[in-house]
Every structure is written in C-alpha cells, then in structure tokens.
C-alpha positions, 0 to 999 in steps of 0.5 A: 465389440472386439472378439476375445479369448482367453489368456493361458497364463501358463503357455505364455510363462513357459515359451518365454521360459523356453526362450530365455533358456541359458541366457536370462532370467525372464521373471521381472519381463514376465511379471510386467508383461502380464500387467501391461495385458491387462490393463489399457493404455491411456491413449496417445501421447501427442495429438499430432504424429509428427510431435514427440513428447519431451516429457517421457521416460524414454526407458521406461516407455522402452521397457512397456514396449518390450513387455507389449512385443512379449504378449504378441509374441507368446499370443501368436506362438500358442496358436502357430507352433506348427508355423515354419517361422516359429523359430524366428519368432522365438528367436525373437522373443529371446532377444526381447527377453535380453533387451528387456534384461539389459535396459532394466539394468542400465 
C-alpha cells in the first residue's frame, strides 16, 4: 500500500487564491482540481504509447491535466514554502490558473 496523508484543503485553496491575486478568479479551477483529486483515472486511453486516441475531447483533457497540475503544485507548496524555488512554483501555479481560465472560456 502506498503511503498517504490527509489533504489540507484550506492551504490548497489559499495558496491558489494567493497566486491568482490580481490576474484571475481561480474558483472554477479549485473546484475542478478538488473533484479530480477525489477520484481515480480509469487508466490508459491506448495500449501503445505511439498511438493517439482520436475520439478524445482535447479541450476537456487539457482542463483535466491543468487541474491535476494545480493539485501537484499545491501539495508541493504545502510542505516546501521555505525552499528557494518556491517563487517559481508559485509563478507556475499562476500560469496554470490563467491557462485554465483562458481555455475554459474558449
């Protein structure tokens, strides 16, 4: 069994709002990311990594991946705020928030 820990949703939401301040409203991304973290993906879409599934909703898939990326960044930030690279991770989160907003509007 893989090791686990409890999520700190308040921290995850607060750091996302902090990184979005002045550029975007991250509410939809937060909601999506929290829903993604609560479930499991059904597995690979294809059996051969050289094949591309042609029946995918690519816009939806990108939003899913951005929600996953947000989760991974906030989980890293939760335990590494004293690391010298934290500002780069926060900047990356800001870009993810902006990308999510832009793609969600298109």
